[in-house]
N, C-alpha and C positions, 0 to 999 in steps of 0.2 A: 584380631589384636595385633598390635605393632611388635615386630620381633626386635629385640635389643641386641645390637652387635656384640658378639663375645670376643675374647682376646684371640680367638682362632679365626675370626673373620678375615677376609682378604683386606680391602681397603675401606677405611672409615674416615670421615672428614668432619671438621668443625669450623664454623665461621662465627659463632656466638661467643666470641673471645678472640685471642690471637689465633691466626690461621693454624689448623692442626691437621696433620695427616698421619693415620696409624695404619701400619701393615702388620696384621696378625698380632695387634695389641702394642706393637713397638712403634715409637715415634719416629717418623721419617723426617729428617731435616730438609728444609727448602731454603738454601743459602741465597739464591738469587731473588732480589726484590721483584724483578719482572716476572719470574715464575710465580711467585706468591700472588701478584696482582692479576695475572691471567687466570690462574686457577681459581681465585676467589670470585672473579666475575662470573665465571662458568658455574661455580657452585651456587651462587645466588639466584641463578636462574636454571637450576638443574632440571632437566627434562625438556627445556626449550631451547631451540637454536639461538645462538648469539651471533649477530652479524660481525664479520671481520673488523669492520671499521669501528664498532663499539668496543671490541677488545683492544684495539689499537690505542683508542683514546684512554681506556682504563689503565693501560700499562705505560704509555708515554706522555699522555696529556697533550699539551699544545706543541711539544717538541717531538714531532713524528719523525720516524725513519724515512729514508728516501722511497723505500718501497714497503709500506706498511703491511701489505698482504704477505710478502715473503718473510718479513720479520716475525709476523705472528705464527706463520707456518713452521719457522724454525724453533720458536718456544714450545709450540705444541708437540713437535717432534721430540724434543729433549724431555719434556714432561713425561711422554709416553714411555720413553726409554728409561727415565729415572724411576718412575712408579711401576713399571711394568703393567700399566693399566690399559684395558681396552675400553674403558668407559668414555673416553674422549673420542667422539665420533664426528667425522666430517660431514657437513651438511651444505647444500647449495648456498654459497655466499657467507659461510661461517662455520661455527663448531657447536657441539652439544655435548654435555656430560650427563651420562645416563646413570644416576645414582639412586637406588631405592631409598625410600623416606627414612627407614630405620638406620641407615648408614651415614646420615647427615644430621647434625644436631638441629639445623633449621627445620629439616623435614619432620623430626620428632616434635619439635615445638609446635609446628603447625597441626600435627596430628592430635596432640593433646588438647589443643584449642578446639578442634572439631569435636572431641569427645566431651568437652566442657559445655559446648553449645547443645549437643544432644542431651546432655543431662539437664540443661536449663529447660529444654522443651519438655522433659518429663517432670520439671519442677523438683528435681532431686538436687538440693542445694549442697548437701554433703559430698556427693560424687562430683558435682560441678567444681567445688573448691579443691577437692583432691586432684582432679584433672589439671586445674589451673597450676597447682603446685608442681606437678610433674613437668608441666611446660616451662615453668620458671627454672626448674632444676637443670634444664639443658644449657643454661647460661654459665659461662666461665669468666665473664669480665666484659670490657668494652669490645664490641664486635670489630674484628680485623685490625686490632691495635697494632699489629706488626706489618701490615700491608700498606706500602707507600703509594696510594692511588687517590689523587685529588677527586676524581669522578666518583669513586665509591664513597669516600668520606663526605663528599658534598651532597650526594643524592640518596645513597642507600643507608648508610649508617644512622643518620638521624631518624629515619623511619623505623628502623629496627629498634632503636633505643625507646622511641615513643611508644611503639607497640609493647615493649617489655613493661614500661611504666603503667600503661593501660591495663595489661593483664594483672600486674601487681596490685593496682588499686581494686580491680574487680575481685581478686581473690580475697583481699582483706575485707571488702564489703560483704562478701558471703560469710566469711568467718565471723563478722560482727552479728550478722543476721542469725548465725548459729549459736550465739551467746558466749563466744570465746573472747571476752573483753579483756580480762587481765592478762591472758597469754599474749595478746597482740601489742601490749604497750611498748615493750622494748623494741620490737621490730619497727613500730611506727615512729618512735624516737629516732632510730637509725634512718628511716626513710625521710623524715622531715629535715634531718641534718644533711643527708645527701642531696636532697631536692627542695631547698627552703622556699622557693617560689611556687611550688606545686600545691595548690590550695586544697586539693582533695585529700592529700595525705594529712593535712592539719585538721581537716573536719574529721576524718577517721580517728586521729589521735585524740582530739577533744571527746568524741563519742565514746572511745574505749575508756579514757580516764573517767568520764562522768558516770558511765554504767559500772565501773569498778568502784564507785563511791569516792573518787578523788576529785571532788568539785573544785577545790582551790587550784589543783594542777591543771585541770581543764581550762580554768580561767587564765591561768598564766600562759598556757599554750596559745590561747586566743591572742594575747598581747604579743607574744613572740611572733606569731603568724603575721599579725598586722604589720609589725616593723619589717619583717622580711619581704613581704609582698610590696609594701610601700617603697622600700629601698630598691627592689629589683625591677618593679613594673611601674611604680609611681601612681598606684591606684589603691582603693580601699578593698577589703574583703568583700566577696559577693553576698548576695542575699541568703544563701544557704548557711554560710558560716556566721552571718549576723543573727539569723534566726536561731541557730543552735546556741550562740552565746547568750541570747536573751533567755532561752530556755534554761541554760545552766545557771545563769545569774539569778533567775526568779526561783530556782530550786525545784523546778518542775521535774518529775521522774520521766525518764526516757525508756520506753518499753524496748525489748529486744526485737520487736517486730519491725523496728526501723523508723521511729519517729524522728530520730536525729539525723539519720542519713537516708536519703531516698532510695528505695529499692530500684533495681534495674529490671524494668519489665521487658519480657521477650515473648511477645504475643503473636508473632508471625504464624499463620496456619501452616500445615504441611503443604509442600508444593508437589504437584503432579509431576511424574517422572518423564513425561513425553512433551515437554514444552518445545515449540518449534518456531522458527522464523523470528520476525520482529527485530531484526539487527538494526534497522534505521531508527526505529522508535527507542530502542535500548540506548543507542548512541545519544538520542536527544535527551533522555532522562539523565544519562550520565552528565552531560553538559549542563542541564538546567538545574538539577537538584544538588549538584556538588559545587556549582559556581558560587553560591551564596557564601561559602566559607571564605573564599578569597575576597569577597566584597563585603564581608562582615555583616551579612544579611541572612535572614531566614529565607529559605527557598520554598516556593509553592508551586505545584504543577497540577493541573486538571487533565486527566486522561479520559477523553470522551469517545463514544462511539455507539454504534447501534447495538441492540440486544443480541447477546450471543457472540459478540466479536472478540471476546477474550481480554476485556479490560482488567478484570480481577486477576486472571492468570498472569498477565504482563506485570501488574503491579507487585504480585507475590514473587515472581521470578526475579525482578529487579531488586526487590528488597532483600531477598535471600543472598544475592550476590554481594550485597553492600553492608552486611551486618557489622563487619569489623570497623567500618568507617563511622558507626554510631554507637560508641562504647557505653552510652548511657541508656541504651535500650531501643526497643521498637514497640510502639503501640499500634494496635490494629482494632478498628471498630467498623461494623456494618451498620450503616444508618437505615438500611431497608427502604430506600427511596423508591425502589421499584421491586416490590416483593408481594407475596400473598399475605404477608403479615403487616400489621400497622407500623408506620414508620417510627424510628427512634426519635424522641423529642431531644432538643438541645439539652434539657435538664437531665434526662436520663443518660444521654451520652457523657455529659461532663462528670456525673456521679460515677460512672463507669471508669473514666479515665483517671479521676482523682483517687479512686480506690486502688487502681493499678499503680499509682504513685505513692502509695503508703498512707493516704489520708484516712483515718478511722471514721467510722459512721458518726461517732459522737461529735467530731470536729467538722462534719460536712456542712457548709453553708446552705442556707435554705432557698436562696433565689439564684437564677441563672446568672445575673451580673456578678454576684459575689463568687459563685463558683468559677466563672470564667476568669475573674481577677486573681483567684488563688491558683488556678491552673497555670496562668501566664507567669505567676510568680515562681512556682515550683519548676517550670520549664526554662526560666531564664538562666543562661549560662551553661545549660546542658548541650549535649550532642545527641539528640534522639531523633529517630525517624518516626513520624506519625503518618499511618495510612488510613485515610478515611474512605471506606468503600461504599458503593452504591448510594451516593448522595442524590437526594432529589432536587435540592434548591440551594442557592448560595447562602441564604439565611440560616439554613440548618448546619452549614459548615463553618460560618464566621466565628461563632463562639468558641470553636474548637481549635482555632489557630494559635499556636504558642508564640510567645514573644521572644525577642532576642536572637542573636546570630547562633550559628551552629546547628540549629534544628532544621529538619527538612520535612515537608508535608506533600504527600501525594494523595490526590482526591480522584476517585473514579466515579463517573456518572454518565448516564445516557444524555443528560442535558450538558450543554457546553458551559454553563455557569458563567456567563458573560459578566455578571455583576461582580463575581470574585475576581475575574481578571481585570476589570476596569477599576474597581475600588481597592482591592487588596493585593495587587501586583501579582497575581497568579498568572502562569503561562499556560496556554492550551496546546495539548498534544492530541490530535485527532487520530484515532485508530480505525483504519479502513479494513475491508475484507482482506483475507489472505491473497497473496499472489498465487498463481498456479504452482509455482515451485514451492512456496511455504506450505500450501496444501498437501502436495506430495511428501514433503519432509515430514509433516505431522503423521500421515498415514504410515510412512516408513518407520517412524519411532514407535508407533503404537502396534503395527502389525509385523514389523520386521522388514529389513530392506530386501531380502530374498523374495518374499511374496509380493511386494510391490513392484520389484523389478521384473518379475516373471510376466506381468502383463501391464506394461506402461500405458497402453491405450485405455484399458479399463480404469486404471488408477486416475488417468486425467479426467475420465468421464465422471467418476465418483466425485472428484474434487469440484467439477463444474456443476453437477447435478445437485450437490450440497451448497451451491451458490458461493463457494469459497468461504462459507461462514464457519469459524472454528467450532461453535456449539454443535451445528449439524455434522460437521466432520467427526467430531468426538463421539456423537451418537452412532454414526454409521461405522466408525472404527470399533466401537464396543460390540456392535452386532457381528461384525465380520471376525473380530477376535474370538467370540464364542463358537465360531464354526471354522476352525483353522484349516479343515480339509476342503472347504468350499471355494471354488475359484472366485476371484474378485469379479470376474465378468458377470457372475450371477447377481452380485450386489448391485453392480452398475445397471443391469437390466431391470432389477426391481425398482431402483430409484427412477429410472426412465418411466416405467409403467405408472408410478405414483407421483409423476411430476406436477399434477393438478391438485395433490392433497399433501397435508403434513403428517398423515398417518405413520410414514416411515420414520419420522423424527419425534414420535410420541414416546413418553417415559412415565412410569409411575412416580418418579422423582420430579417434583415440579421445577427443581433447579436446572434440570436437563431436558424438560419437555418443551419443545419449540413453541407450541401454542401458548403455554403457561407464561413462558418468558416473554414472548411478544405482548401478551395481554397486559402485563404489568405496566408497559409503556402506553398502551391503547387506553387503559382506564384513567390515565392522568389527563386525557384530552378534554377540551371543551366539546359541547355537542356539535357545533358547526365543523370543527377540525376533525372530529370523529367520523362525521358523514363524509367529509372530503376524502379522508384516508380510505374509507370503504370504496368510494367511487374510483380512486386511483387503481383498484384491482381491475377495473374494465378497460384501462388504458393499455394499448398494445405495445408501445415503444420501450426503448431502454432508458430514455429520459423524457421529461415532459416540461413544457414551458408553462408560464403563468396563464397565457392565453388559452392553451389546450385545457389546463386544469379548470379555469373559469368556465369553459364551454361544458365541461363534464358536470359541474355543479350548477350551471345556469345562473352564475352570479358574475357581476362585473370584475375585470382583472384587478382593479384597485382593491377590491374587497378580498380577493383571494390570496394576495401576497401575505398579509398578516397570518392567515391560516397556514400557508406553506412554511412560514417561519416558525409557527408553533409545532408543526410536524418535524421540522428540521431540528429544532431544539430538543425534542423528544427522541431524536435519532430514529425515527420511523421513516423518514426520507433523507436522502443526502443532498446537500446543496452542492451542485456540480460547478457553479460559477456560470456566468454569462447568462443568468436568468433561467437555468435549467436545473431540474430536480430529478432524482432517481430513487427507485426501490430496488433492493437485490431481489432475486427471483423468489426466494422463500418468503420474504415479506410481501411480495405481490400475491402469492398464493394465499397467505393469511388474510390479506385485504379482500381478496376474491371470496373466501369462505365467509367473512363477515358481511360482505355485500349480499350474498345469497340468503344469509341468516336473517338480516335485519331489514333489507329493502325488497319490496314486492317486485314481481316481474314487470308490471307496467313501468314502474320507476327506473328499473335497470334497462328496459328497452329504450325509454326516452333518453337516458344518458348515453346509450350507445349511438343513437341517432345524432344526438348533438356532437359527440366526439367525431363521428364520421363526417358530419357537416363541416366541422372545424378543419379536418384534414382536407376535405375536398375543395373548399373554397380557398384555403390557403395554398394548396398544391396547384390549383388552377391558375392563380396569380402568378406562382413561381414558374409555371410551365410557359406562360405567355412573356414573362420577363426574360427567360433565358433564350427563347427564340421568338422575336417580335413579329416574324412573318407567318407565325402559325395562326390559323383561324381559330378563335375561341369556340367552345361549345357552350350551348345555353344551359345555365344552371337553374334549378328552382331556388328560391330564397331559403336561406338557412332557418332552421327552427329557432323559436324564441330562446334567448339566453346564450346563443353561439357567438363566440368572439374570434373571427378569423384573425390570424397574425398579419399586421401590415408590413409588407415587405417593400423596401424602397427602391431596390435596383437588383440587377441580375447577380451580383456577387452575394448579396444577402439571400436571394433565391436559391443560389447553388449550395450555400452553407446550410440553409434550412433543409433542403432535400437531402444533403449528406447526413446530417444529424438525425433526421427523421425517417431515413430510408427503411430501416428494419420495421419501424412502427407502421409505415405506410403499407408495406407488404402484408403485415398482420392485419391491418384495417381492411384490406381487400378480402382476406380470408373471412374476417368476422362479418363483413357485409354480405359475402356470398352464403355463409352458413345461416345467416338470419334472414335470408330471402329479400335483402335490400338490393334488388338487381341494378337499379339505376345508379346507386352509389358504386356498385361493383365495376361496371363498365366505365364510368366516368373517372373514377380513381385510376384505373388502368390507363386511361388516356392521358392523365396528367403526368405520368412517369415515362412517357415514350422517348423524348429526347434525352433525359437524364440517364436512363438505361442504356440507350444506344451510344451515347458519348462515353459511358463508362465501360461499354462492352458486356453489360449484364444480360446476356442473351438467354440464359436459362430462366432467370427471373422474369424476363420479358415474355417468354413463351408460356410460363406458368400463369402469369397474369392475363394474357390474351385468351388463353383456354378458359379462364373463369369468365372473362368478358364475353366470349362466344357463348358459353352456356347461359349467361345472364340475359342474353339478347335474343333467345329463341322464341320470339313472337312475331307474328306477321307484321305488326306495326313497327317493328325494329330492324327491317332489313338493311337500312343504311348502316346501322351500327354493326350488324352481322358482317356486312361487307368490310367495314373498317377492321374488324377483328381478324377476319380471314387475310386481309392484305397485311396486317401486322405479323400475323403468324408466318406468312410467306417470307418476310424479311428475317424473322428470328430463326426459323428452321434452316435458312440458307446459311446463316452464320454458324449454325450448330452442325453443319455438314449434312443436313437431312434434305437433299435437293429435291427428291421426288415429292416429299410432303410439302416443301416450300412452293413448288410449282403448282401443286393441286390446289393449295389454299389461295394462291394469287389468281388462278384461273377461276376459282369459285367467286372470288371477289369481283373479277372482271364480269362474270355472268350476272351477278347481283346488280352491279352498277349499270350494266346495259339494260336490264329489265326495268330498273328505276329511272332510266334515261338521265343518268347523272354523269355528264362528260368529264367533270373534274375528277370524280372517283375513278372513271375508266382510265383517264390519263395516269393516274397515280399507280393503278394496277399494272398498266403497261410499263411504267418505270420499274416496278418491281420485277416484272418478267425480263425486261431488258438487263437489270442488274444481275439476276441469276444466270441468264445465258452468257453474259459477258464473263462472269467469274468461271463458267464452264468451258470457255473458249470459243463459244458459238458466236462470234462477233458479228456476222451478218444478220443472224436472227435478232441479236441484241439491238443493232442499229435500226431494224425494222420496227421493233416495239418502241424505241426511243422516238422515232419519227412519227409513229402513230400517236404517241402522247403529246408531241409538239403540235400536231394538227388539231388536237382537242382543246388546246389552250389558245384561244384568240388573243392577238397581241394587245388588243385595246381593253381586254379584261383579264382578271387574274394575272396581273402583270408579273408578281413575284413567281407564280408557278411557271408562267411562260419563260421567264428569264432562267430558272432552273432547268427547264426542259431543253432550252437551247444548249446549255452547258452540257447536259447528258449526251445530247447528239454529238457535240464536239468530242467528248471522251470516247464515244463509240468509234468515231472516225479515227482517233488516235490509236485505238487497239487494232484497227484494220491497217494501220501503217500510212494512212492518208494524212500526214501531219500537217500539210499546208491548209487543207480543208478544215481539220481539227482546230488549227490555230485561229482561223477566222471566226468559227463558231464560239470558241472559248473566249476570245477577246469581245465579241459582241455580248456574250452572256455576262462577262465581268462588268462591262459598261452598264448593262441593265440591272444587275444586282446591286451595284454601287448606288444606283439611282433609287432602288427600293429600300436600301438599308438592311438587306438581308446578309448579315455577316457570315452566317453558316455557308450559304451558297458561295459568297465571296471567297471564303477560305478554299472551298472545293475547287473553284475555278483557278485559283492561284496554284493549287497543286496540280491541276491538269496542265496548266501552261508550263509549269516546271517540267512535267513529263514530256511534253511536246518539244520544248526547247532542248531537252536532254537528247531526244532522238534526232533533232535537226542539228545537233552538234554545237548548239549555242550554249556551251555548258555554264559559263559564268552567268548568263542571263537565266538559266535554269536554277542556279543556286539562289539567285536573288528572288525568284518566284517562290521556291520552296521556303526560303526563310520567311517571306511575307506570310505565306500560308500557316507556317509554324507559329509565327507570332499571334495571328488571329485566333488559331485553334487553342493555343494557351490561354489567351485572354478569355475565351469562351468557356474554357474548362472542359473541351472536347478531347479527352485523353486518347480515345481510340483512333480519332483522326490524327492526332498529333503523332502516334506511333506510326501510322501509315505514311505520313509525310516524312518522318525521320528515316524510315526505310528507303523511300525514294531519294531523298538527299544523299544518303550514304552511297547509292549507286553512282551518282554524279561525282562525288569525291573520289571514288574508286576509279572511275573511268578517267579522271584527270591525273591519277597517279598519287594522290594524297591518301595513301592507305591508312595512315594513323588516324586521320579525320574520318575516314569511312568506318573504320572499326568502332571508334568512339560513338559515332551516330548510330550505327546498327546496334551497338550495345545498349544505348539509351532506348531505342525502340523495343528491343527484346525485354528490358526491364519493365517497361510500362505494360506490355502485353502480358508478361508473367504476373505482374501485380494485379492485372484485371482478370486473371485466370482464363485467358483467351486460349482456344484450341489451336488456332492458326498461327503458331509461332515457328513452325519448322522452316518456313522459307527464309526467316531472318537467321535462324541458327545456321542453315546452310550457307548463307552469304558469309557469316563469321568464321565458319570452318574453312571455306575455301580461301579466306583471306589470311589464314594463319601462315 
């Protein structure tokens, strides 16, 4: 209960009238107008910092002192001395007055309004009216009547006065509902006299007179009201007053239940105490739902999102924040569009809303159109918030839209209700999954910040393993809250162990059971869309294209797009734009469960093969586009119904590989697990250049190990050799030189047994590369020359050209730069003839290195810049970092240390982004350059 300040209290303040300061019950005079203006500004925002600039404008208006900050500081100092108050606290950029609510009349006013709202929730009209009376008792006259501040009287005083009138109207409305008609007449005569253009006071006066049996006086009040409203506003009375006039004129009795004055419904459900995040969406709702008042329009917003994403929680949180802006009440209805119960029909919904607005059963229209017309009539001219929760379709919502400005409508739905947006002016707000920080905030609010902060890694894992879905996080948090002594690490491990099932998110309450909540969306689908949703559970990637989806379902891409749209409308998949769709992780688990329940194993295996064929054939095209010198591998024709994605150029190829990379890795794992050996090693082949250029050596090694296992048959020795050779390169990059050399030697032995000179040459290249990195340059040159001898110049021209360049690089490492220059220039000419841009960039980089050591530094810079341009065009980021490292060396030698540091820093940034282990050499250069 709020403590009322006694005469022995220290300082008490009043702003709901002339500014008042009392010290132990005695009035403290504030002679200076500037003191009054500054103190009033602080009190109006008690408990919140007020910027110095705002205080200066409140005190001096447009005639600011020369140094406003010092002038404000001086007034604050004098106020503190005059009042002996410590409540005025300095804050960064401003000041704050720390006054408990009971010592400020505005604080007491707000407190009693909160008590009234709580009473309204309990439907205790008597207590609500009493609390409103206490709130009004805090007023002593016009706010800040003796405070000379244009800013306050322009911005704050009108709002306070309007709020007082709204509370006064609300209290009288309650008193009328409680049957105190005659007692209110005199008060309402005074109210209409003071505020003659305020129509609601006239309606209340007419109602009080009529219910008191004073029919003639009620009719006279109507005529007086009509004159005043016409004179002041130039309009006629509204529908409510005209309907009441007709009722009085016809002699119809008006029951005390409120037939003359519409009741104020307050139907918002209780809000959960741990609401978290959604700052961006709340700001959007503020803008969209409140802007209609300025434009004299009703505002309609659709909040859409997947099952369990928190649409209802957001709607309730926003509505609770804004109750004071809708003095005529808040209506809330659940249409059960996605529920285990039958949906609410428009007729049922309108009956419910009309009853809430005071229409008795005997007066209820019998058809939907008449109900909707009456509903719009009753809502016209009101300021009411209507929340329509869990809507299934636009046609279920449309009859429930109120007419007239001042009202606002928020609709929540898993469907985006595009018809409502197109035809009725609704605006869509799409609610996505939580960010990682919002998920952490939710857990902290439910479990306590100390528990969450004690293990931030486990907290982050719980958020991700709940797919950042608010429903799943709420279930996980509830279980963790039941075991306060158990570390969050245990819950994170449980979620990891159950990542292929939804059992951890099961609940006896269907409203919080993940399977049940997801199923309400699934049941709305057509049979083809339902089958497609199940098949998406077999897809490995984070997002999927229409072509991949078509391959899964064995239907043409043109036929799959409407089905994807149906799934997106039901919020079972998310349209990510650019022709891509995605499921969050828990929805994918649900789809997989349905797939294993409804689709037999042969159908699931066929879908898996089609998906792998789609990836393999598209990835093979991408691999040949990003390196045209690469010899394609022979592929079997794709299964019937497979639709490879048509890629036009290398830019599209790189973009596709980047978007699908995680899915391609999982596709390799799926192929290996299901014994599809050819798919396994061929998919690994397609990723070679992309992984090397991105420096993804650990992924490369893992894939090659799978390829090696998949090729362990006598008829597959050439592919075994290819896998060994690739592992040699990957292990070398990972610092496992012994393993690298062993695999390359194994590859060389296999190629020799197969009498395959091209393979032997490439194995020699690998050995040369390892030995060169180890500093054994003579041995590296020997292997490079052996490789060159295995490539006749008149065949394998591209390979021969690369081999010439590698021999040149080995000579450069031995310090024979003139011989290196001749080889690399010859190699550059050859690769430019073959169009091998990868090798061209490598040779430009080698030439830059050679010219650097021949002291042709400016020529070296030109070569490096050419190599850099080509590698950037190719997307060869690892090569780009190497060239930047070399270029920085030349800048440094020329004395341009700033350019050197910038270049090395760019190289280090790329290597760190790629997660490369070999960054120390660049760090050392930067450190030495400090």
